[in-house]
C-alpha positions in Angstrom: 172.5 -157.0 111.8 170.8 -160.1 113.2 167.0 -160.5 113.7 167.1 -160.9 117.6 169.1 -157.7 118.0 166.5 -155.8 116.1 163.7 -157.5 118.3 165.2 -156.7 121.5 165.6 -153.1 120.3 161.8 -152.9 119.5 160.9 -154.4 122.8 162.9 -152.1 124.6 161.4 -149.1 122.8 158.0 -150.4 123.8 158.9 -150.8 127.5 160.8 -147.6 127.8 158.6 -145.4 125.7 160.9 -143.6 123.6 164.1 -144.3 121.4 166.2 -141.8 123.3 165.5 -143.4 126.4 166.4 -147.0 124.8 169.6 -145.1 123.2 170.7 -144.1 126.8 170.1 -147.6 128.1 171.8 -149.2 125.4 174.6 -146.6 124.9 173.3 -146.1 121.2 172.4 -143.1 119.4 168.5 -142.4 119.0 169.0 -142.2 115.6 170.5 -145.8 115.4 167.8 -147.0 117.7 165.0 -145.6 115.3 167.0 -147.2 112.3 166.9 -150.6 114.1 163.2 -150.7 114.3 162.5 -149.4 111.1 164.8 -152.2 109.6 162.6 -154.8 111.6 159.7 -153.2 110.3 161.1 -153.4 106.6 161.8 -157.4 107.1 158.2 -157.7 108.6 157.0 -155.8 105.6 154.5 -153.8 108.3 154.6 -151.0 110.9 155.0 -152.0 114.3 154.8 -148.2 115.7 153.0 -145.1 115.2 155.2 -142.3 115.9 154.9 -138.7 116.0 157.1 -135.8 117.1 155.5 -136.1 120.9 155.1 -139.7 121.1 154.9 -143.4 120.1 152.1 -145.9 120.2 151.8 -149.9 118.9 150.1 -150.6 115.8 147.6 -153.7 116.2 150.1 -156.2 114.6 152.7 -154.3 116.4 150.8 -155.1 120.0 150.7 -158.7 119.1 154.1 -158.9 117.7 155.7 -157.1 121.2 154.0 -160.0 123.1 155.5 -162.9 121.0 158.7 -160.9 120.7 159.2 -161.1 124.5 158.5 -164.6 124.5 161.1 -165.5 121.9 163.8 -163.1 123.9 162.9 -164.8 127.2 163.3 -168.4 125.4 166.5 -167.4 123.9 167.9 -165.9 127.4 167.0 -169.6 128.7 168.4 -171.3 126.3 171.7 -169.5 126.9 171.2 -170.3 130.7 171.0 -173.9 130.1 174.4 -173.4 128.4 175.6 -171.7 131.6 174.3 -174.1 134.0 176.4 -177.0 131.9 179.1 -174.8 132.1 179.1 -173.7 135.9 179.6 -169.9 134.9 177.2 -167.6 136.4 175.6 -165.5 133.4 172.8 -163.8 132.2 170.5 -161.1 133.6 169.9 -161.3 137.3 166.6 -159.7 138.3 166.4 -158.4 141.9 163.7 -156.8 144.1 164.4 -155.1 147.3 162.9 -152.6 149.8 163.7 -149.0 148.8 165.7 -147.9 152.1 167.4 -151.1 152.2 168.1 -151.1 148.3 169.6 -147.7 148.5 171.5 -147.7 151.6 172.9 -151.3 151.7 172.3 -153.4 149.0 173.1 -151.1 145.9 176.6 -149.8 147.2 177.8 -153.7 147.5 176.5 -154.9 144.2 179.6 -153.7 142.2 181.5 -156.1 144.2 179.4 -158.7 142.8 179.3 -157.5 139.2 183.3 -157.3 139.4 183.3 -161.0 140.5 180.9 -162.2 138.1 181.3 -160.1 134.9 179.0 -162.1 132.8 176.0 -161.1 135.1 174.0 -158.3 134.3 171.8 -157.1 137.0 168.3 -155.5 137.2 167.6 -154.0 140.5 164.1 -152.8 141.0 163.5 -151.1 144.2 159.7 -151.2 145.9 158.1 -151.6 149.2 154.8 -153.3 147.4 154.7 -157.2 148.3 155.3 -158.6 145.0 155.3 -162.0 143.5 158.6 -163.5 142.6 157.3 -166.1 140.0 154.7 -164.0 138.5 156.6 -160.8 138.6 159.5 -162.6 136.8 162.2 -162.0 139.4 164.9 -164.2 140.3 165.6 -163.2 143.8 164.1 -161.0 146.2 164.9 -159.5 149.5 162.0 -159.3 152.1 161.7 -157.9 155.5 159.1 -159.2 157.7 157.4 -162.6 158.6 157.3 -164.7 156.0 154.1 -166.6 154.5 154.2 -170.0 153.2 155.1 -169.4 149.8 157.0 -172.5 148.8 160.2 -170.5 148.1 163.6 -171.1 149.3 164.6 -168.6 152.0 168.2 -167.5 153.0 167.9 -165.9 156.6 169.6 -162.7 156.8 171.0 -160.0 159.5 167.9 -158.7 161.4 166.6 -155.2 160.4 167.4 -152.9 163.2 165.3 -149.9 163.5 166.1 -146.4 165.7 163.7 -144.0 167.3 165.2 -140.6 166.9 164.4 -136.7 166.5 166.2 -133.8 165.9 167.4 -131.6 169.0 165.5 -128.8 167.8 162.4 -130.6 167.6 163.2 -131.9 171.3 164.1 -128.5 172.8 160.5 -127.2 172.0 158.6 -130.5 172.8 157.8 -132.4 176.3 160.3 -134.9 177.5 160.1 -138.6 175.7 160.9 -140.9 178.7 158.5 -143.8 177.7 156.9 -145.1 174.3 153.3 -143.7 175.4 154.9 -140.0 175.4 154.8 -140.5 171.6 151.0 -140.1 171.5 151.7 -136.5 172.5 154.2 -135.8 169.8 154.5 -135.4 166.0 155.3 -138.8 164.7 156.8 -139.2 161.1 155.1 -142.4 159.7 156.4 -145.1 157.1 153.6 -146.0 154.5 153.5 -149.4 155.2 151.6 -151.8 152.4 149.5 -153.2 155.6 148.3 -150.2 156.5 150.0 -150.5 159.9 149.8 -147.2 162.6 151.6 -148.3 165.8 155.3 -148.4 167.2 156.5 -151.3 169.1 159.2 -151.6 172.1 160.6 -154.3 174.3 161.4 -152.7 177.6 161.6 -153.5 181.3 157.9 -154.8 181.5 157.9 -156.5 177.9 156.9 -155.7 174.9 154.4 -152.4 174.4 152.4 -151.4 171.3 152.0 -147.6 171.1 149.2 -146.5 168.6 150.4 -143.4 166.5 148.7 -140.8 164.3 150.8 -138.7 161.8 150.2 -135.4 159.6 153.2 -136.7 157.4 153.2 -140.2 155.9 155.7 -141.2 153.4 156.7 -144.5 151.7 160.3 -144.3 151.5 163.2 -143.6 154.3 165.3 -141.0 152.7 162.4 -138.3 152.7 161.5 -139.3 156.2 165.1 -138.8 157.3 165.2 -135.4 155.6 162.1 -134.3 157.6 163.2 -135.5 160.8 166.6 -133.7 160.4 164.4 -130.5 159.7 162.7 -130.9 162.9 159.4 -131.8 161.9 158.8 -134.7 164.1 160.0 -138.1 165.7 160.9 -141.1 163.5 161.6 -144.7 163.4 164.2 -145.5 160.5 166.6 -148.2 159.8 169.9 -148.2 161.4 172.1 -147.8 158.5 169.9 -144.7 157.2 170.4 -142.9 160.4 174.0 -143.7 161.5 175.5 -140.6 160.1 172.9 -138.4 161.6 173.6 -139.6 164.5 177.2 -139.7 164.3 176.7 -135.7 163.3 174.3 -135.1 166.0 171.8 -133.7 163.6 169.4 -136.7 165.2 169.4 -137.9 168.7 168.6 -141.6 170.0 165.5 -141.6 172.0 164.2 -144.2 174.6 167.6 -145.9 175.6 165.7 -148.2 177.9 163.9 -149.4 175.0 164.7 -151.4 172.1 162.6 -151.9 168.6 162.1 -155.2 167.9 164.2 -156.3 164.8 162.7 -157.3 161.8 163.4 -160.7 160.3 165.0 -160.6 156.8 165.2 -163.1 154.0 166.2 -163.8 150.6 163.6 -165.6 148.5 164.3 -167.6 145.7 162.6 -170.2 143.6 162.9 -173.8 145.5 164.1 -175.6 142.0 166.7 -178.3 142.2 168.2 -176.7 139.1 169.3 -173.3 140.6 170.8 -171.5 137.7 174.9 -170.3 138.6 173.8 -166.7 138.4 171.2 -167.2 141.4 173.7 -169.8 143.5 176.5 -167.2 142.9 174.1 -164.1 144.1 172.9 -166.2 147.1 176.6 -167.0 148.3 177.3 -163.4 147.6 174.4 -162.2 149.8 175.1 -164.8 152.8 178.8 -163.4 153.0 177.5 -159.7 153.0 174.3 -159.9 154.7 173.8 -163.3 156.1 173.8 -164.2 160.0 177.1 -164.8 161.5 177.7 -167.7 163.9 
């Protein structure tokens, strides 16, 4: 077995924390994963991992070797991508970061189309609501909702991100009517935990834009549990359109304040401003533009 394969298995074992996790990801048996790590240790003549029945940890040499092995594997992948650039064939591992709700509701269901079209591309999708650094965190492309800072990255404008204010009929039946945004201050508001700590809702209405401060007994950093809480009648919630469409259709949620609209958030796909964008990135940008891009 070639040393790069053994090295890649070892790196995975360190990153995932167990042979069984590596076996699940690589579709191998845990015994074969352990055998590959052992073969690498025998080749090097030194132990890389301290293993017990409950956990594993890196030896001092293993910690140093792990860092070098990651660099070697990254250099190998970069060399393969150079060949792909020459051939113009999208290939290699595409690392994507996206907000959780958009990633689950909109992006993930469409990824199969991209992967079928480009079978030589492997996809690593990370869903996070934290503000990440594309270059430092090692991503090829990043979806971002909200205004962009000047980062030097290329930005592909996408469809605006629409939000809907809604609540369950059972909740509305036992609380005062909501006829203006300011009525929300007398209601239970279920809040999304934004990384910037915002605690207000904005609306565009007959008299222009209004910003309503809110407080909440329940704050969550993901949309799905907020949706469940709203359907259960815990309060009023502001959620992405695609997340609440089914509940609105079924009548388990009701849209509120029809005379007001929630300002749509700008959404962009970011990628490095490099004149030699790899075929895998170029192909994904074109795919995203076709699926989520602004229509003329």
